[in-house]
N, C-alpha and C positions, 0 to 999 in steps of 0.2 A: 552356446554361450551361456555360462552359469548366470543365476539371477542373483539379487543383492541379498542377503541374509538381514530381514529386517526385526528390530528389535520395537516392541510397541506399549503403549499403554493407551487403551482405547475408551470412549467414552462410553455412557449406558447405551445398548444396544436397541433398535427396533425391532418387529417381529420379522422373521430370518428371510420369509419371501421377498420382502425390501430390501433388508440388508446387503442381500447378496447380489443387488441388480444397480447398475449406474444409473445416473440421469436418463432420460430421453432426450434422443437427438434432436426431438421438433423445438425443445425450450432452448437451445443455442440457436435460432436461427427465425425464431418467431416475432412480428413486431408486437403482437397484441401481449405476449407473455413479458418483453422486453420494456413495457410501457407498466403493466403491473407491476414487477420487480422495482421499478423506479421507487414505488410507494411503499411497496412490504419491504423489501430487503434493505434499500440502502435511504430510505428517510429518516431514521432513526441512526443509520449506522456513521462510526466515526471516522472522520478523514483526515490524514494528517496534512498541514498545511506547512511548516517547515519545522526549524530549531531554533529554541530562543536565540542561540547565539548569529543567527539571522538578522534580528531586530536589536541590536544591543543600545541602542541610543533614541532618546526622547526621540520621537516623531518617525522612526523605521518604521517601514511597512514590508510586508509580502502578500501579495495577491496569490490568489487562486479560484477556478471557477469548475462546479461541478455540475453536471446536468444543467447547464446554462442558471446556476446560480454563482453568481459573483459574491466573492468572498475578499475581507480583508483582515488581518490581523497586524497589530502595530503595538510600537511600547508609547505608551501613555506618559505624559509630567508625573504622575507619581512612580514610576519605574515598573507599573504592572502591564501584565499581556493583556489586551482586550481584542475582542474580535465583534464584526458587524458584518452586516450586507453592506457590498460596495455599490450601494447605488443611491444617487440623490433622492431626498423626498420631494424634490418637485418636480422634476418628469423624467424620473428613472434614469437618469444620465450615469453610467458606470464614473467613479469618482477618480480610481488610482489605477496604474497600471504597473505589472511587472513588480518592481521592489527598488526600494528606493528611502529615501526621507521626504516627507512633507513638511516639513516645520513644526510649528505650534498649532496650524491647522489645515484640515481638509479642505480645497477651495474645489469647487465644480467648475471642470472646464466649458459649461454650457452656459449657466446664468450668473455662475459665481456667487451659489449660496454656500457658505463655509460652515465648519463644524468644528468643534473643538477636538482633543483627543480624546475624551471622554467621550462623545457624541454628541453631543448637545449642539444644537441649532444656534449659531452665534453670530451668524451676518445674513442678511438679506437685502439685497440692492432694493430700492424703491420700496422698502417695506411697507409704508402707508398704502401703497395702490393695493395691497393684500389683506382686503377689509376683515378683521375678526382674527387674522391669522395666529393660532397659540405656538408658539416657537417650543415650548415645551412638550408638544405632542408630535413633534415633528424630528425629533432628530435622528439621527441613524440607527436604523432596526439592529438591537444586538444580537449574536448569535452566542448560542452555549457553546464552551471552549473548555478542555482540560490539558493541562501542562503536563506530561508523564515524561519523568527523566528526561526533561530539557527538551523533549518533541511537542508540540503543539498541533492539538486536535481539534475539531471542530464538528458538529452535529446540527440539524435543522429541525429534528423531534427527539423527544425522549422516549424511551423504549427499552435500550440494552443498558447492562449493567458501564459501569465507568469503564475506562482503559485501563485503571489500576485492577480493577476487582477481573476484568477478563483475563490480565497479564499474569495474574497474581499465581498460577502452578508454575512461572519461569523468573518472576522476582531475582528472586537470589542468585540466578545464573548472569542476568543484565546486570545486575547491581556491580558486578567486576569488571565490567565494562567502562563504569563512570561517564556513562552517556552524556550525564549534564554537563560535562566539561568540553564536549566535543565541537569543532568550526568547522565550518562549509570548506568543500575540498573541490573546488570546478562550481560548475552551475546547474541548477536544472534542467535535464533533456528529456524532450518528447520525442517518443518514438510510437509510431501509428502501427498498428498489427491488424490485419484483414480477419479477424477471431473474434467470435463472441469472448466476454471478458472470463465466462466460466471455464472456457478451454484455457486460457492463461492460468488460471487459480487453481484449476485441475493439475496442468502440468507441474506448476511449480511445486506441490506438494506432492508429486508422483515418485515414489520411490525406485518402483521398476525399472524404468529407464536409464538411469543412471550408467550402467554398465552395458549396455546395448547402444545407444546413442549418444552417451558423452565419453569418449575416450581419454580425454584428458583427466577430468575427473576421475575417471578410474585409475589411471596412472598416479596420482595425487592417494588417494583415499583406498584403491584395491577394492575387494570387496564389502568394507567396513562401512558402509553408507547406512544410516539407521533413521528411521521415523519413530514420530508420535503424534496422535491426535488427543488433545484434550476439547474440552467443550467449544470454547471462543477462540483457540489457537493452536496450529500446527507447528511441530517443531522437525525441524531435519539438520543431520549433521554428517560431517566425516573431519577425520582427524589425518594430517599429512603424513605420509611413510617416509621411514628413512630412504628406503630405496629408491637411486635417483631414476626421475624421468628421462626418456629417451627423448623427450623436446626441450629445446633450450630455454624456451620461460619458463616452463614448470620446473626444470633442473635447477635453475636459477634462483627460482622464487625459494624452493626447498634450502637452499645454501644460503640465502643473503638474510632472507625472513629473521631481525633481531628479535632478541628478548624485549618484551615489555613490561619493565619494571614492575607495575601493579597487579598484572595480570597471573591469579596461582598456575604453577606449573602445566596442570592439564588443559588448561586454555592456551598456552603458548603456540600451539601448531592445530589450533581448533579452528574450523568452519563451521558456524551455526547459522541457520534459517529458520525464522520466524513468520508465520503469515497469521496474521488478526484477521477473524471474520469482519468482512467479506473479501476485502480486497487489498489490505496494508500489508505489505511485506518488509521485514528488518533481515540483510542480510550481515551477519558478525564475523568478521574477521580479527584476527590480531592488528593488524595494520590499519584497518579503517573499518565504518560501518555505513552501508548502504541501504538507502529505503526505496523502495518501488511501490506505484499505486497502478490498479488496473483499472484504468477510467473508461466507463462504458459509453460509447459514442452511437452505436447503434446496434440493430441484432447480430450484426456481423461486423463489427467495428471497433477496437478498443486502443486506447492511448496509453501507453506504459510511461508513466512520469517517475524520473528517477534523478536522484543526486546524492553524491558521497560524502561523509562527514569523517574527522581524523581528529587524533589529538595532536595539536603541535609537536612535532619531532624533525629538527635539521639532519639526525645522521643519513650519511650517505646509503647508507644500508636498507633504512628504512623509507627513501625516496624510491630507491629502484625497486624494492618490495612492492610499492604502489603502483610503479606503472607495472610491473610484471602480473600483478592482481590483473591489471584492466586489461592486458593483453590475453590471460587465460580465460576471464569471464566474458570478454567480448566475443572469444570463440563459443563460449558454450551458449550466449544469447541467439549467435546467429544459429547454433545447431536447434536451439529451442523455436524460435521462429520457423524454421521448416518443417518441424514437428508440429506446433498446433496449425501450423494451415495445412497440412494433411489431414489432421483430425478435423478441422473444419468443414473441409471438402467432404468428408466422406460423410458427415452429419447429414448431407443433402440427399444421400443414396436413400431409396424404397427401400433397401434391403436390411436398413439398421434402426432398429428400434431403439431398446437396452441392451446394454452388454453386460455380462459376470463380471462380477468384482472377487478377487480371493481375498482369502481372511488377511494377507498382509496387506491388501490395501486401505489401512486405516484412514487415512487422510480423506482420500475420495469418500469412505463411506460414512466418515463423519460429516461432510460438506453436503452430502445428498441427504441424510439424516434431518439436517439442519433447513435444506431447502424443502424436503415435503412436508415437513413442522408448519412452512411460513405458507406453502403454496401446496396444498394437496393435489391440484392438476398434476404434480410432476410424478404422481405415482404412475400415469396412463402413457401408455408409448406412443399413442398418437394424440392429436391435437382435439380437443374439444369444439364444437362448433363456436364458429367465431361469436364473440361478444360475451363470452364465458366469465370474462373477468367483470362484467357490471350485475352480474347474477347476485 
């Protein structure tokens, strides 16, 4: 079977001996490495919580949890978006669950301490019993956040560039989709995967497997799947062919997908995928936009967090296209699940340390380059002695 012709824009290359090697298998299953990358890779990474359209009114909130860090973003009384640790400053109870509207105050369900939408501590029952309590020091702990094209990101420590700076190579492309005007389509779903998060990320940006393991995408794109790697973001894409698929869902999608008035001609039938370092992905279709996060749970467990957003459109053809898109990509997701589980199982084999990377695997090379820059032990085919991360 022929492989995909890859069009590439690669970032600066490290020494050739490392550039041509994959990351070692042990870092996909090692507990100490997992705990280390929690601090080195994820502490300052941007994590997507939701879209501004998820919290349109004063008091609307949306919660998120990452590595046991509860987070809440909300719409304050002044209309601003704010982000806080979702933790009461009295006894650490989680304040809010899921998403909804808390009114003008956030009230702790444990002891009824209450906070304004700006995070200030505004109510303490039996306050006189707390001798010397300085309410100004016990407001909600804020989180740095950034709203990028309508999507709300948070992070726990500084270090990386802004989301806008990281996405800069593709901002002109994303602008065409009017992402700020999107509204939720469905709800957040959580899909457990029995693999390391890096296996999910690797597979998302891998172009060589498309024509091998995704017959539906091959019928839709032919041999025209492309990939690029920029320093902080990968891009993958495929344009729908005019040749009708022999699969009914795909054939109907090709036929029914309507024109979107604000999209330029070259994007009317283009599927584009972006992966922002290290674990956030956006699937951009003419009919909808999906985001995914690969949330690490353990060295061999990942939770894939997903939700779709759309532009309001009541046309029957658009409603049908969105349903067909879901059918097509549900199949792709199941195919990918089987693939990454095969890889995770193989990572435990004593026969495998590192594998060769082709010149065309630019996204895997870029990802490995950044991991090695952050954690030099990624250059070793076998794990170092236990305790290496504390050295």
